[in-house]
C-alpha positions as CSV (number, residue, x, y, z in Angstrom):
1,X,0.0,0.0,0.0
2,X,1.4,3.4,-0.9
3,X,1.8,5.9,1.8
4,X,1.0,9.5,1.0
5,X,4.2,11.6,1.8
6,X,3.3,15.0,3.1
7,X,6.0,17.6,2.5
8,X,6.7,21.3,3.0
9,X,9.7,23.1,1.7
10,X,8.5,26.8,1.8
11,X,6.7,29.2,4.0
12,X,4.1,30.0,1.4
13,X,3.0,27.1,-0.8
14,X,-0.7,26.4,-0.6
15,X,-1.3,25.0,2.9
16,X,-3.0,21.6,3.1
17,X,-2.3,20.2,6.5
18,X,-1.3,22.0,9.8
19,X,-0.9,21.5,13.5
20,X,-2.5,24.1,15.8
21,X,-1.2,24.4,19.3
22,X,-3.0,24.0,22.6
23,X,-2.9,26.3,25.7
24,X,-4.2,23.9,28.2
25,X,-2.0,23.4,31.3
26,X,0.4,26.2,30.1
27,X,2.7,27.0,32.9
28,X,5.8,29.0,33.9
29,X,8.4,26.4,34.4
30,X,10.6,25.9,37.4
31,X,13.6,28.2,37.5
32,X,16.9,27.0,36.1
33,X,19.8,28.7,34.3
34,X,18.5,27.8,30.8
35,X,15.1,29.5,31.4
36,X,16.8,32.6,32.8
37,X,19.5,33.1,30.1
38,X,17.5,32.0,27.1
39,X,14.0,33.4,27.9
40,X,14.7,36.1,30.4
41,X,18.2,37.5,29.8
42,X,16.8,41.0,30.4
43,X,16.3,40.1,34.1
44,X,19.2,40.6,36.6
45,X,21.3,37.7,37.8
46,X,19.4,37.4,41.1
47,X,16.0,37.1,39.4
48,X,14.1,33.9,40.0
49,X,10.9,32.7,38.4
50,X,8.2,31.1,40.4
51,X,6.7,27.9,38.8
52,X,3.0,28.3,38.4
53,X,0.2,27.8,35.9
54,X,-0.8,30.8,33.8
55,X,-4.0,32.5,35.1
56,X,-7.3,30.8,34.2
57,X,-8.5,33.8,32.2
58,X,-5.4,33.6,30.0
59,X,-5.8,29.9,29.3
60,X,-9.5,30.1,28.6
61,X,-9.2,33.1,26.3
62,X,-6.2,31.6,24.5
63,X,-8.1,28.4,23.9
64,X,-11.1,30.4,22.5
65,X,-8.7,32.2,20.1
66,X,-7.0,29.0,19.0
67,X,-10.4,27.5,18.2
68,X,-11.1,30.5,16.0
69,X,-7.7,29.9,14.3
70,X,-8.8,26.3,13.7
71,X,-12.1,27.5,12.3
72,X,-10.4,30.0,10.0
73,X,-8.0,27.4,8.7
74,X,-10.7,24.8,8.1
75,X,-12.8,27.4,6.3
76,X,-9.8,27.9,3.9
77,X,-9.8,24.1,3.2
78,X,-6.9,23.2,5.5
79,X,-6.8,19.9,7.5
80,X,-6.1,20.8,11.1
81,X,-4.5,18.5,13.7
82,X,-3.9,19.1,17.4
83,X,-1.2,18.0,19.8
84,X,-1.7,14.9,22.0
85,X,-1.5,15.1,25.8
86,X,0.4,11.8,26.2
87,X,2.7,13.8,28.5
88,X,1.7,16.9,30.5
89,X,3.8,19.9,29.5
90,X,6.6,21.3,31.7
91,X,6.0,24.6,29.8
92,X,3.2,24.5,27.3
93,X,2.0,23.1,23.9
94,X,0.9,26.5,22.7
95,X,3.7,26.9,20.1
96,X,4.4,23.7,18.1
97,X,6.5,25.8,15.7
98,X,9.1,26.4,18.4
99,X,10.1,22.8,18.9
100,X,9.6,20.8,15.8
101,X,10.9,21.7,12.3
102,X,8.8,20.4,9.4
103,X,10.9,20.2,6.2
104,X,10.4,17.9,3.2
105,X,9.3,14.6,4.6
106,X,11.0,15.1,8.0
107,X,9.8,16.2,11.4
108,X,12.9,17.2,13.4
109,X,12.7,17.7,17.1
110,X,15.1,20.5,17.7
111,X,17.8,20.5,20.4
112,X,16.1,23.2,22.4
113,X,18.4,25.0,24.9
114,X,15.4,25.3,27.4
115,X,15.3,22.3,29.8
116,X,11.6,22.7,30.4
117,X,10.9,22.1,26.7
118,X,13.1,19.1,26.1
119,X,10.1,16.7,26.0
120,X,7.7,19.0,24.2
121,X,8.1,17.3,20.9
122,X,6.5,14.1,22.2
123,X,3.0,15.7,22.1
124,X,3.5,15.8,18.3
125,X,5.4,12.6,17.7
126,X,2.9,10.6,19.8
127,X,0.0,11.7,17.4
128,X,-0.2,9.1,14.6
129,X,-2.0,11.5,12.3
130,X,0.8,14.0,12.6
131,X,3.7,11.7,12.0
132,X,2.1,9.5,9.3
133,X,4.3,9.5,6.2
134,X,7.0,11.5,8.1
135,X,10.5,10.6,9.1
136,X,10.8,11.6,12.8
137,X,14.3,12.8,13.9
138,X,14.9,13.6,17.6
139,X,17.9,15.9,18.2
140,X,17.0,16.6,21.9
141,X,19.8,15.7,24.4
142,X,21.0,16.3,27.9
143,X,21.9,19.8,29.2
144,X,25.1,21.1,30.7
145,X,25.2,24.4,32.6
146,X,28.4,25.5,30.9
147,X,26.6,25.8,27.5
148,X,25.1,29.1,28.9
149,X,26.9,32.4,29.0
150,X,25.5,34.2,32.1
151,X,27.2,37.4,31.0
152,X,24.1,37.8,28.8
153,X,22.0,38.7,31.8
154,X,21.1,42.4,31.4
155,X,23.2,42.7,28.2
156,X,21.4,42.1,24.9
157,X,24.7,42.3,23.0
158,X,25.9,39.0,24.7
159,X,24.1,35.9,23.5
160,X,22.9,33.3,26.0
161,X,24.5,30.3,24.3
162,X,28.2,29.4,24.0
163,X,29.2,27.1,21.1
164,X,29.9,24.3,23.5
165,X,27.2,22.0,22.2
166,X,24.6,22.2,19.4
167,X,21.3,24.0,20.4
168,X,18.5,25.6,18.5
169,X,14.8,26.0,18.4
170,X,12.8,25.3,15.2
171,X,11.3,28.8,15.3
172,X,14.8,30.1,14.6
173,X,14.4,28.8,11.0
174,X,12.6,29.8,7.8
175,X,12.7,27.6,4.7
176,X,12.7,28.4,1.0
177,X,13.2,25.3,-1.1
178,X,16.8,24.2,-0.7
179,X,17.7,27.3,1.3
180,X,17.4,27.4,5.1
181,X,17.6,30.7,7.0
182,X,18.8,30.3,10.5
183,X,18.9,33.1,13.1
184,X,21.7,33.0,15.6
185,X,20.2,34.3,18.9
186,X,19.7,33.4,22.5
187,X,17.8,30.3,21.4
188,X,20.2,29.1,18.6
189,X,24.0,28.8,18.3
190,X,26.2,28.2,15.4
191,X,27.0,24.6,16.4
192,X,23.2,24.0,16.1
193,X,23.4,25.2,12.5
194,X,26.3,22.8,11.9
195,X,24.3,19.9,13.3
196,X,21.3,20.8,11.2
197,X,23.5,20.9,8.1
198,X,24.6,17.4,8.8
199,X,21.0,16.2,9.1
200,X,19.8,17.9,5.9
201,X,22.8,17.1,3.7
202,X,24.9,19.0,1.2
203,X,22.0,19.7,-1.2
204,X,20.6,22.1,1.4
205,X,22.3,25.4,2.2
206,X,22.0,26.9,5.7
207,X,22.3,30.7,5.6
208,X,23.2,32.2,9.0
209,X,21.6,35.5,10.1
210,X,23.7,37.0,12.8
211,X,24.0,40.2,14.8
212,X,20.3,41.1,14.3
213,X,18.3,40.2,17.3
214,X,19.2,38.3,20.5
215,X,15.7,37.5,21.9
216,X,14.9,35.1,20.2
217,X,13.0,33.5,17.2
218,X,13.1,34.6,13.6
219,X,9.4,34.9,12.9
220,X,9.0,38.3,14.5
221,X,11.8,39.6,12.3
222,X,11.4,38.2,8.8
223,X,8.5,36.6,6.9
224,X,9.0,35.0,3.5
225,X,5.7,35.9,1.7
226,X,6.5,34.4,-1.7
227,X,9.3,34.0,-4.2
228,X,11.1,37.4,-4.3
229,X,9.1,39.1,-1.5
230,X,10.1,39.5,2.1
231,X,8.3,41.2,5.0
232,X,10.8,42.5,7.6
233,X,10.8,44.2,11.0
234,X,12.3,47.7,10.4
235,X,13.3,47.9,14.1
236,X,15.8,45.1,13.5
237,X,16.4,44.9,9.7
238,X,17.5,48.4,8.6
239,X,18.7,47.4,5.1
240,X,19.5,44.5,2.8
241,X,23.0,44.5,4.1
242,X,21.9,42.6,7.2
243,X,20.3,39.8,5.1
244,X,22.0,36.8,3.4
245,X,23.2,37.3,-0.1
246,X,20.3,35.1,-1.4
247,X,17.8,37.9,-0.6
248,X,19.7,40.8,-2.2
249,X,17.6,40.8,-5.3
250,X,14.3,40.4,-3.5
251,X,11.7,43.1,-2.9
252,X,11.4,44.0,0.8
253,X,8.3,45.3,2.6
254,X,9.2,47.2,5.8
255,X,6.4,46.5,8.2
256,X,4.5,49.5,9.6
257,X,4.6,50.3,13.3
258,X,2.6,47.6,15.1
259,X,-0.7,48.1,16.9
260,X,0.2,47.1,20.4
261,X,-2.3,44.4,21.6
262,X,-0.9,44.4,25.1
263,X,-0.4,41.5,27.5
264,X,-2.0,40.2,30.7
265,X,-0.8,41.7,34.0
266,X,3.0,41.2,34.2
267,X,3.1,38.2,31.9
268,X,5.0,39.4,28.8
269,X,6.8,37.0,26.5
270,X,6.8,38.8,23.2
271,X,7.4,42.3,21.8
272,X,4.9,44.4,19.9
273,X,6.5,43.0,16.7
274,X,4.6,39.8,17.1
275,X,2.4,41.6,14.6
276,X,4.4,40.2,11.7
277,X,4.3,36.7,13.1
278,X,1.9,35.6,10.3
279,X,1.1,32.3,8.6
280,X,0.9,32.2,4.8
281,X,-1.9,30.1,3.5
282,X,-0.8,30.5,-0.1
283,X,1.2,33.1,-2.0
284,X,-1.7,35.6,-1.9
285,X,-3.3,35.0,1.6
286,X,-2.0,35.2,5.1
287,X,-3.5,34.5,8.5
288,X,-2.5,37.4,10.9
289,X,-3.5,39.2,14.0
290,X,-6.7,41.0,13.1
291,X,-5.9,44.3,14.8
292,X,-2.9,45.1,12.6
293,X,-4.9,47.3,10.2
294,X,-1.9,49.1,8.8
295,X,-0.1,45.9,8.0
296,X,-3.3,44.5,6.4
297,X,-3.6,47.6,4.2
298,X,0.0,47.5,3.2
299,X,-0.1,43.8,2.2
300,X,-3.1,44.5,0.0
301,X,-0.8,46.7,-2.2
302,X,1.2,43.6,-2.9
303,X,-2.0,41.6,-3.8
304,X,-1.9,39.7,-0.5
305,X,-5.2,39.3,1.3
306,X,-5.4,38.9,5.0
307,X,-7.5,36.4,7.0
308,X,-7.7,38.2,10.4
309,X,-7.8,36.4,13.7
310,X,-7.5,38.1,17.1
311,X,-5.0,36.3,19.4
312,X,-5.5,38.2,22.6
313,X,-2.5,36.5,24.4
314,X,0.0,36.5,21.6
315,X,2.3,38.7,23.8
316,X,1.3,37.0,27.0
317,X,2.2,33.5,25.9
318,X,4.7,34.4,23.2
319,X,3.0,33.3,20.0
320,X,1.2,34.7,17.0
321,X,-0.3,32.8,14.0
322,X,3.1,31.5,12.8
323,X,4.2,30.3,16.3
324,X,1.0,28.6,17.2
325,X,0.9,26.5,14.0
326,X,3.2,24.0,12.3
327,X,2.7,23.4,8.6
328,X,2.9,19.7,7.7
329,X,1.9,19.7,4.0
330,X,2.0,22.4,1.4
331,X,1.6,22.2,-2.4
């Protein structure tokens, strides 16, 4: 019997199958050096987090908004899958994009540098509908404290990770056919890129993006909208000189100033620029945060229509439409 192989090699091919995350049981993990340096390097050395579940209101509203994301995707003809709860999260299952890289016929569990997320991939790998037809590769491994540079605390010019051992999160990566774009930041080091290159092979080129942004993923900085067209965050990307050579001939849209959607109480895990954290449904349609009217109007000038969804806790939980989804199959 033939097995249908689901593949994705771009950020914008027509979306056919996707995972949408789940906010249930989302929690602030127990304190350790990885959580401090990677996620909260802006906090002073003596800062300590308190392990606790996110407030009930946050969870309930996040769940409501995710269900609306699911409805919007299904309305566009996309098959939607959800994480399993074969293991309760030590952090959350809200952002499947962060932990697993979907590329070609592979699902790659990234070697996250955050201890509380090391088992997060299991909620995807344990779902038979998600892994069907996929080659699952697990790069997670043990942690050692000397992989973290605590000089990063309070200094955004110092990255959280040494190049002691490979580490990266999947949300540090964008894909464009045989070109992979990899942001070196608090959540990804250069050794991680070397490991990924070994996994993907010589026919794939990994392009490093360095010196742009320390905290932490790429999808609030750059979005690949279609062949030859990028959306970038002008607070971080000032000119093409900061981009890999591959993009030098592309057209660039500099995103407008975001509409700040705010965050709940003191729980802030993303900047205002989560507004460009969008999911392409095809070359001419994107799913994005519905209150970003200026961005919606700007994209229309490039013949890109927007499917708006309000994600009230995108900044609270740290995930917009790109983060809370994981594309499994695109045309």
